[in-house]
C-alpha positions in Angstrom: -89.1 -31.1 -74.1 -92.6 -31.6 -73.5 -92.2 -35.5 -72.7 -89.2 -34.6 -70.2 -91.6 -32.3 -68.2 -94.1 -35.4 -67.9 -91.6 -37.9 -67.3 -90.0 -35.7 -64.4 -93.2 -35.4 -62.7 -93.8 -38.9 -62.7 -90.3 -39.7 -61.5 -91.1 -37.6 -58.0 -94.7 -38.9 -58.1 -93.0 -42.4 -58.1 -91.4 -42.0 -54.5 -95.4 -41.8 -53.1 -96.8 -44.9 -55.2 -100.2 -46.0 -55.6 -101.7 -48.6 -53.5 -101.8 -52.2 -54.7 -99.2 -52.1 -57.7 -98.8 -54.4 -60.4 -94.9 -54.6 -60.4 -95.1 -57.9 -62.3 -96.4 -60.3 -64.7 -98.2 -62.5 -61.7 -99.0 -59.4 -59.4 -97.6 -58.8 -55.9 -98.1 -62.0 -54.7 -96.6 -63.9 -57.8 -100.0 -65.9 -57.5 -102.1 -64.0 -60.2 -103.9 -62.1 -57.4 -104.3 -58.8 -55.2 -105.7 -57.3 -52.5 -107.3 -54.7 -54.3 -111.1 -53.6 -53.5 -113.7 -51.8 -55.1 -112.8 -52.9 -59.1 -115.2 -52.6 -61.7 -118.0 -55.5 -61.9 -119.2 -53.6 -65.4 -117.7 -51.4 -68.0 -118.0 -51.2 -71.8 -115.8 -49.6 -74.6 -117.6 -46.2 -74.0 -118.7 -46.5 -70.1 -116.5 -46.6 -67.2 -113.3 -46.0 -69.2 -111.0 -43.4 -67.7 -109.0 -43.5 -70.7 -107.4 -45.8 -73.6 -104.3 -45.5 -75.7 -103.3 -46.7 -79.3 -100.5 -49.2 -79.5 -98.3 -49.4 -82.1 -98.0 -53.1 -82.4 -99.5 -56.7 -80.6 -98.0 -57.9 -77.8 -98.5 -60.4 -75.0 -97.0 -59.0 -72.5 -99.1 -57.6 -69.3 -99.3 -53.9 -68.4 -96.9 -53.3 -65.5 -98.2 -50.7 -62.9 -95.9 -48.8 -60.3 -96.2 -45.4 -59.2 -97.6 -43.0 -61.7 -96.8 -45.2 -64.8 -98.3 -48.0 -66.6 -95.5 -50.1 -68.6 -96.3 -51.7 -71.6 -94.0 -53.7 -74.4 -94.8 -53.5 -78.3 -93.2 -54.0 -81.9 -93.8 -51.2 -84.2 -94.6 -51.7 -88.1 -90.4 -51.3 -88.6 -89.8 -54.0 -86.4 -88.5 -52.2 -83.3 -89.1 -53.3 -79.7 -90.6 -50.4 -77.2 -90.8 -50.3 -73.7 -93.5 -47.4 -73.5 -94.2 -45.7 -70.2 -97.8 -44.3 -70.1 -98.8 -41.7 -67.5 -101.6 -43.8 -65.3 -103.9 -40.9 -64.8 -104.1 -39.6 -68.5 -103.2 -42.3 -70.5 -100.4 -39.9 -72.2 -97.1 -41.4 -73.5 -94.5 -40.1 -70.5 -91.7 -41.6 -72.7 -90.4 -44.5 -74.7 -87.3 -46.5 -75.5 -86.4 -48.4 -78.3 -84.9 -51.9 -76.8 -84.1 -53.3 -79.8 -84.8 -53.8 -83.6 -85.3 -57.0 -85.5 -88.8 -58.3 -83.9 -89.5 -61.6 -84.3 -93.1 -63.1 -84.8 -94.2 -66.3 -85.2 -98.1 -67.3 -85.4 -99.7 -64.5 -82.8 -96.5 -64.3 -80.9 -93.9 -62.0 -80.9 -90.3 -61.1 -79.1 -91.7 -58.5 -77.3 -94.1 -61.2 -75.3 -91.9 -61.3 -72.0 -93.8 -58.3 -69.2 -91.5 -56.2 -68.0 -90.9 -56.1 -63.8 -90.5 -53.2 -61.5 -89.4 -52.0 -58.0 -91.0 -49.0 -58.1 -87.8 -47.3 -58.9 -86.3 -49.1 -61.5 -87.6 -51.3 -64.7 -86.7 -54.1 -66.1 -87.6 -55.5 -69.6 -86.4 -58.2 -71.8 -87.3 -58.9 -75.6 -87.0 -62.7 -77.2 -83.9 -61.3 -79.5 -81.9 -61.5 -76.3 -81.6 -57.7 -75.2 -82.3 -57.2 -71.4 -82.1 -53.1 -70.4 -82.9 -51.4 -67.2 -84.3 -47.8 -67.0 -84.9 -45.2 -64.1 -89.0 -43.8 -63.9 -87.7 -40.8 -65.9 -86.8 -43.2 -68.8 -82.9 -42.7 -68.6 -81.1 -45.7 -69.3 -79.2 -47.7 -66.6 -77.9 -50.4 -68.3 -78.5 -52.7 -71.4 -77.1 -56.1 -71.8 -77.3 -58.3 -75.0 -77.6 -61.9 -74.0 -77.9 -63.4 -77.3 -74.4 -62.0 -77.9 -73.1 -63.3 -74.5 -75.1 -66.8 -74.8 -76.0 -67.5 -78.3 -79.4 -66.4 -79.5 -82.6 -68.0 -78.4 -83.6 -71.1 -79.8 -87.5 -71.4 -79.4 -90.2 -72.5 -81.7 -93.0 -69.6 -81.0 -90.0 -67.0 -79.8 -89.1 -66.5 -76.4 -91.7 -65.6 -73.9 -90.6 -65.8 -70.3 -90.9 -62.8 -68.0 -88.0 -61.7 -65.7 -88.4 -62.0 -62.1 -87.3 -59.7 -59.5 -86.6 -61.1 -56.0 -84.7 -61.2 -52.9 -82.0 -58.4 -54.5 -81.8 -60.5 -57.7 -83.0 -60.4 -60.9 -83.7 -63.7 -62.4 -84.0 -64.9 -66.4 -84.7 -68.0 -67.4 -83.9 -69.9 -70.7 -85.3 -73.2 -71.7 -84.5 -73.8 -75.2 -83.9 -76.5 -77.7 -80.5 -77.9 -78.6 -79.3 -78.0 -81.3 -80.2 -74.7 -83.2 -80.6 -75.8 -86.7 -81.6 -72.8 -88.5 -85.4 -73.8 -88.4 -86.3 -71.3 -85.7 -87.3 -67.6 -86.1 -84.0 -65.4 -85.9 -81.5 -68.5 -86.3 -79.6 -68.4 -89.2 -76.8 -70.2 -90.5 -74.1 -68.6 -88.4 -76.1 -69.4 -85.2 -76.5 -73.0 -85.7 -74.9 -75.3 -83.0 -75.5 -76.4 -79.3 -77.4 -74.6 -76.6 -77.6 -74.7 -73.2 -80.7 -74.3 -71.0 -80.1 -72.1 -68.1 -81.2 -70.0 -65.2 -79.3 -66.5 -64.9 -79.3 -64.4 -62.1 -78.0 -60.7 -62.7 -77.2 -57.8 -60.3 -80.4 -55.3 -60.4 -78.1 -52.5 -60.5 -75.5 -53.1 -63.0 -76.9 -56.4 -65.1 -73.7 -58.0 -64.3 -74.2 -61.6 -63.7 -74.0 -62.9 -60.6 -74.1 -66.9 -61.7 -75.6 -69.0 -64.3 -77.1 -72.5 -63.2 -77.3 -74.9 -66.7 -80.5 -77.0 -65.8 -80.1 -80.0 -67.9 -83.3 -82.2 -69.2 -83.9 -85.6 -71.0 -86.7 -84.0 -72.7 -86.5 -84.5 -76.6 -87.1 -81.8 -79.7 -89.6 -79.2 -79.1 -90.2 -80.2 -75.6 -87.2 -78.8 -74.0 -88.5 -75.4 -74.4 -90.3 -73.5 -72.2 -92.5 -70.2 -72.0 -92.8 -70.1 -68.3 -91.7 -67.3 -65.9 -89.6 -68.3 -62.8 -91.8 -68.2 -59.8 -90.5 -67.9 -56.2 -91.9 -68.7 -53.2 -90.8 -69.2 -49.3 -91.9 -72.7 -48.1 -92.9 -72.4 -44.5 -93.7 -68.7 -44.7 -91.8 -65.8 -43.5 -88.3 -67.4 -42.1 -88.4 -70.6 -44.5 -86.6 -71.6 -47.4 -86.6 -69.5 -50.3 -86.7 -71.6 -53.9 -87.2 -70.9 -57.4 -89.8 -72.6 -59.4 -88.9 -73.6 -63.1 -91.8 -75.4 -64.9 -90.5 -77.1 -68.4 -88.0 -79.7 -70.2 -90.5 -82.7 -68.9 -90.0 -81.4 -65.1 -90.7 -78.9 -62.4 -87.8 -77.8 -60.3 -87.1 -75.9 -57.2 -83.7 -74.0 -57.0 -81.7 -72.0 -54.3 -81.9 -68.5 -55.4 -78.5 -67.9 -53.8 -76.7 -70.1 -56.5 -79.3 -71.8 -58.5 -78.5 -75.2 -57.1 -81.5 -77.9 -57.9 -83.2 -78.8 -54.7 -85.6 -81.2 -56.3 -87.3 -82.3 -59.4 -90.8 -83.6 -60.2 -91.1 -85.6 -63.2 -94.2 -87.1 -64.9 -95.9 -84.0 -66.3 -95.6 -85.0 -70.0 -98.2 -87.8 -70.2 -96.3 -88.5 -73.7 -92.7 -88.9 -72.9 -91.2 -91.7 -74.7 -94.3 -92.1 -77.1 -95.1 -90.4 -80.9 -95.5 -86.7 -79.9 -93.8 -86.7 -76.9 -90.9 -84.5 -78.2 -93.7 -81.7 -79.0 -95.0 -81.1 -75.6 -93.5 -77.5 -75.0 -95.0 -76.3 -71.8 -96.4 -72.3 -71.5 -97.9 -72.3 -68.2 -95.9 -71.1 -65.1 -96.2 -72.8 -61.5 -98.3 -71.4 -58.8 -98.0 -72.1 -55.3 -100.4 -72.6 -52.2 -100.3 -74.3 -49.0 -96.7 -75.1 -49.7 -97.8 -77.1 -52.6 -96.3 -76.2 -56.1 -99.0 -76.8 -59.0 -97.8 -77.2 -62.4 -100.0 -77.9 -65.4 -98.7 -80.6 -68.1 -98.5 -79.3 -71.6 -101.3 -79.3 -73.9 -104.1 -80.0 -71.3 -102.3 -82.8 -69.6 -102.6 -83.6 -65.5 -102.0 -80.8 -63.3 -99.7 -82.1 -60.5 -99.3 -80.8 -57.1 -96.1 -81.3 -55.3 -94.9 -80.9 -51.7 -91.9 -78.6 -51.7 -90.4 -79.6 -48.5 -88.1 -82.8 -50.0 -84.9 -82.9 -51.9 -83.9 -84.8 -55.0 -86.3 -86.6 -57.4 -89.5 -86.1 -55.8 -91.7 -87.5 -58.9 -93.5 -90.2 -56.9 -92.5 -89.3 -53.0 -93.3 -85.6 -53.3 -96.5 -86.3 -55.6 -99.6 -85.1 -53.3 -102.6 -85.4 -56.1 -102.9 -85.3 -59.4 -105.9 -83.6 -61.5 -106.6 -85.3 -65.0 -110.0 -84.3 -66.5 -108.6 -82.5 -69.5 -110.0 -79.3 -68.3 -106.4 -78.1 -67.7 -104.6 -75.0 -69.4 -102.6 -75.1 -72.7 -101.3 -71.8 -72.0 -103.2 -70.2 -69.0 -101.1 -70.1 -66.1 -103.4 -71.1 -62.8 -104.1 -68.6 -60.0 -104.4 -69.3 -56.5 -105.8 -67.7 -53.3 -106.9 -68.9 -49.9 -105.7 -72.3 -50.0 -107.5 -73.0 -53.7 -105.9 -73.1 -57.2 -107.9 -71.9 -59.9 -107.2 -73.9 -63.3 -108.3 -72.7 -66.4 -108.8 -74.2 -69.7 -108.8 -71.4 -72.0 -109.5 -74.1 -74.9 -113.2 -74.8 -73.8 -113.8 -71.7 -71.4 -113.9 -73.9 -68.1 -112.5 -72.6 -64.7 -111.7 -75.2 -61.9 -111.3 -74.4 -58.6 -109.3 -77.2 -56.8 -108.5 -77.2 -53.2 -104.8 -76.8 -52.9 -104.1 -79.5 -50.4 -105.8 -82.4 -51.7 -106.7 -81.7 -55.3 -110.3 -82.1 -54.6 -112.6 -80.0 -57.1 -114.6 -77.6 -55.3 -116.7 -76.2 -58.4 -116.2 -76.0 -62.0 -117.7 -73.8 -64.4 -117.9 -72.9 -68.0 -118.1 -69.4 -69.4 -121.0 -70.8 -72.2 -119.8 -68.4 -74.9 -120.4 -69.4 -78.2 -117.9 -72.2 -79.6 -119.3 -73.4 -82.2 -118.5 -70.6 -85.1 -115.5 -70.3 -87.0 -113.3 -68.1 -85.0 -115.0 -68.3 -81.9 -113.4 -67.1 -78.6 -110.6 -68.9 -76.8 -108.7 -67.8 -73.9 -104.9 -67.2 -73.6 -104.3 -64.9 -71.0 -104.0 -65.9 -67.4 -107.0 -65.6 -64.8 -106.4 -62.4 -62.4 -108.2 -62.7 -58.7 -109.1 -59.4 -57.1 -112.0 -58.1 -55.0 -114.0 -61.5 -55.1 -113.9 -61.9 -58.6 -111.9 -63.6 -61.6 -110.9 -61.2 -64.6 -110.0 -62.9 -67.9 -110.2 -61.8 -71.6 -110.3 -63.7 -74.7 -108.0 -63.5 -77.9 -111.0 -61.8 -79.5 -111.0 -59.7 -76.5 -114.2 -60.5 -74.8 -113.9 -59.9 -71.0 -115.5 -62.2 -68.5 -116.0 -61.6 -64.9 -116.9 -64.4 -62.9 -117.8 -64.6 -59.2 -115.0 -65.8 -57.0 -117.0 -68.1 -54.7 -118.8 -70.1 -57.1 -117.6 -69.6 -60.6 -120.6 -68.4 -61.9 -120.1 -65.6 -64.8 -121.6 -62.1 -63.7 -120.5 -60.0 -67.0 -119.1 -60.2 -70.1 -118.5 -57.4 -72.6 -116.6 -56.9 -75.8 -113.3 -54.8 -75.6 -113.2 -54.7 -79.8 -110.2 -54.9 -82.0 -108.3 -57.6 -83.7 -108.0 -61.5 -82.8 -104.8 -61.5 -80.8 -105.2 -60.5 -77.5 -103.2 -62.6 -75.2 -102.3 -60.2 -72.5 -103.2 -61.0 -68.4 -105.4 -57.8 -66.9 -103.7 -56.0 -64.5 -105.5 -54.4 -61.5 -104.2 -51.5 -59.1 -105.8 -48.3 -57.4 -109.4 -49.3 -58.2 -108.6 -49.7 -62.0 -108.4 -52.6 -64.6 -105.6 -52.1 -66.8 -106.6 -54.1 -70.3 -104.3 -54.6 -73.2 -106.3 -55.7 -76.0 -104.6 -56.4 -80.0 -104.7 -52.3 -80.6 -105.4 -50.6 -77.2 -104.6 -50.2 -73.7 -107.4 -49.5 -71.6 -107.9 -47.8 -68.2 -111.0 -48.8 -66.7 -112.5 -47.8 -63.3 -113.9 -44.3 -61.3 
C-alpha cells in the first residue's frame, strides 16, 4: 500500500518534469552531453550526498532520470532481472518490476546491461535474455514481448548489451550477433543452435508490435559479427534535414532510414585486422557519435577512430572518409562524447582523453588522468564520458570518479565512491545532480 501511494505521487509529478532530464543512455542529445548548469565539482561518500540506495546486484546500465523517478536495472541473487523505479527526491524505491528470470552473466557483464529509455510518461527496457517491456510511471505494465521467442535467443559472447532507442515515434532495438549459434555462448542450449540473423527492429512504442525488421548483412567473421553498440539517431543538416539511424558493428558503420530501416550508406575499414589472424575477434563496443555532420566510429580494441561524412550513399569507405585518428588512444569500450564541434575520445585502459576537431580530426588537446596504473587491479574505465557544465565526468571500474575541465582536459577532482570493482555505468546528470551507479549503490550527488 505504501509503495502504491508513492507511485501515485510520482505519476502525478511526472507531468511537470524536472529540468534537464536524462531520458536515455547518451542523454538528451544522444551524444553524452547535457545543458545542465551548477553541477557539483567536488564531493565524497559523505559530503555532497543527497542520498544513496543499496542495489541488489551489479549492472552496467546507466541511471535514466525523468520527472520524479530514476530508473535502474539490476539482477538479484536469484537471477531475476529487475527494473527499479526510485524516487529522485528521497532515494526510496517507488516500485519495481521483474522483467524476466534467468539472468545471464559472463565476466563482469550481465543481461541487465542495457539502459532503459523513457519519454517522461512511459519507460521501456530490454534484458539480454530477450524480454522487452513497457511500463507507465506508476509501474503498471503496458505490454511485454519476448524477442528471443520471436526471433531466437541472442547469440553474443559477452551477453547482449545494446540499449533501446526512442526516436521519431518509434522504438528501435538492435541485435547484431554471431551466426550460427553453436551452444558455446551464454544462454544457448542445444535446442537453440542454428543460424541467426543480425537485425534492426522498429516497434510501435504504445503496443510493442513490430513495424518492420531490417536484416543487416555483413561479411565479418566469428565474434566480429557482434556489437554492444546502441542505435544513434541524427538529423543531417539540422532541423528539416534527413534523419538517419547509425549502427556500428560487424566491421562497418551504416546509416539507415528511420521509416523503413533501409541502408543508406556503409563505411568500412574500422577493423584493422580484417582478413588477418585475430580479425575474427574484433567485436565492437562503442556506439557512434555525430558532430558537424561527421559520424565518428571507433574501431574495436583501440583501433583507429574514423570520421565519415553522412551526405553520401552506397559504399563510403573511401569516398566518405573525412579523416582518421590512429594513435592507439582510442577506446575499447567507452563511447565518445561530442559538443561544440569537438569529439571527446577516451581510452579507458590508458586513462587518456583526447579532444578532436570534428571537421578535421585535428587534435585539440590530450590529457591523462595520471592515476596509478602500476599495481595489479589498478583503475580501468569502461563507462562512457558525460559532458555538462564545462566539465567531463567519468568513473572507473573501481569507482574512482574523475572530473576534468572541458576547455583543456586538466583533471580538477578525483574521489573514490567505494565498493566493488565492476562499476561500468555512465554518470547521468539532471536538475543540478549527478546520478552515479557503482557496483553496489545508486548515489545522488548535489545540493
